N, C-alpha and C positions, 0 to 999 in steps of 0.2 A: 238311417243317416242320408241326408240329401246329397246330391252330386256336388252342390256348391260347398257344403261343409267339408266334404271329403277332399275337394281340391284345396281349400284353405288350409286344412290341417296338413296335407302333404307338402304344400308350399312352405308352411311354417317349419316343418320338420327338416326340409332341405336347407332352408336358410340357417337354421341353428347348426346343422351338421357341417355345412360349408364354412361358417364363421369359426367353428371350433378347429377345423382343419387348417384354416389360413391364419389363425391368430399366432402371433409370435410370443412365446413365453420365455422368460429368462429369470433364473433364480440367483445368478452370480451377482455379487456386489460390485458396483462400479468403482472407479478410482476416485479418491477424495483428495484433491491437491490443495495444499494451503501453504502460505508463507509463514514459516516458523521464526525467522530471525532476519533482521535487516541491520547492517552495520556499516558505518561510514568512517573511514580513517583518513585523516589529513596527511597527505604525502609531502607537500611543499607549498610555500607561499612566495609569489613573485610580485614585484612592484613594476607596473607598466604605466609610465606617465605618473598620474596622480592616483591611479587605481591599484588596489591590491587584488591579485588574482590568487584564489585558493584552489589547489588541486587535490581532489579526493578520490579514494578508491571506495566504491560502493559494492557491498557484497549482500546478496539476497539468498536465503536458504529456503528451498522448496521441499516439501515432504509429501509423499504419497501414502496416505493412511488407508487406502482401499486394498482390495484383493486382486486387482487386475492391473496390468501394465498400461501406462498412459500412451496416448498418441504423442507425437512430437510437440513439445511445448517451447514457447519462447517467452522471455521475460523482457518487458519494455519499461523504460524509464523516461518520464516526461520532464524535460528541462524547464524549471519554473521561470527562467529568465525570458523565454520566448512563449508565444501563444501556442498551446498544445494542439489547437485545431488546424493550424497552418504548417507547423513544423513537424516533420515525422519524428516519432519517439526514437530514442537511442535504444538499440537492442543489446542486451547484456550477453556476455560470452558464457557458455556456448550458445550459439544462435538457435539451435534446434536440438532438443534432448528429450528422450523418453524415459520416464521414471518407472522402475519396477516396484512392486508392492513393498512397502516399508522402507524404501530408499530415500535418502536425503541427497540433494545436489545443490552446490553453491554456484550461483550465477554472479558474474561481476563485470564491472566496467573499471578498467585499470587506472585511467586518469581522466577525471571529469573536472574541467576548469570552470570556475564560477567567480564572478566579481560580487555576488550577493553577500550581504551580511545580515546578522540577526537570526530570527527563527525562520527557516526556509522549509516550506512543506514540499516533500518529494512524493509524487504519485508514481507508485510502482505497480505494474499490472502483469498478469500472465494469462496466456490463452494458447489454443492450438496454433501451430505454425501454418498448417495447411488451411487454405480458404474453404476447402470442401468439408471440413469437420465443423459441425455446429458447436458453438460455445454454450456451455451451461454452467451451473453452479458447482459442478464437480471437476471441471477441467479449466475453469477460468476464474479470475477474481482480481482484486486490487488491494493495495496496502498503502496507507498514508503515513509517511514517516517524517518527523520534524527534525531537521538538522540544525543544530545551534552553531552558527558561524560567528566567531568573535569579530567585532568591529574595531574602530579606532580606540585608542587608549581612553579610558574613562577618567573624568576629572575627579580627583579624590575630594571628599568632603572635608571641611575644616573641623578637626576634632576639638571637642570642648565648646563649640559655638552654642550648642543647646544648653549646656550647663551655665554659661554666662547669662543667657536670657532668663533662665529659671531663677538664678540668684538675683538678678535685677528685679524680677517680678516680686520676689519675696521681700526685698528691701522696700519696694514701693508700697506693698501691702502693710508692712510694719510701720513705715512712716505715716501712712494714712490712718492707721489705728491709733498711733500716739497723738496725732493731730485731733482726732475726734474724741478720744477718751483721755 
């Protein structure tokens, strides 16, 4: 064996040995956080001027399906009335919480006022509270919840209006048949 081949094999052996010593291996399953339930409860309705303001309590349930404790998490709620990119999100209580394996925790905002009506999409997200912890799919995510907020009183339709039109159409058809035949 030549000196060059001997040096190359030795260098290769050292690289493999060092890489196996420095490699980090982990067999433990990480935390798997998910939103299992979102619930909104109307607390009260107030009229301010000509606008109706609805006050809701929003409750979000997080579940840790993994085998390790999570880092501190916070749940954020983006108010759809304002631009989410310029207005900071509302942080639900508790502001920072670590979930143990198999644990459920309810985060809530006790009184969220909104003048919006109709189907209102609510963007709820969770992520690590600490800026030094990287977010990934096991410790962060979002949930889109549609809140149905009733508006002004609906105008009732006139009952029987369709029946009158159908009867008139039948009479016109019968009269047209008698005239032809």
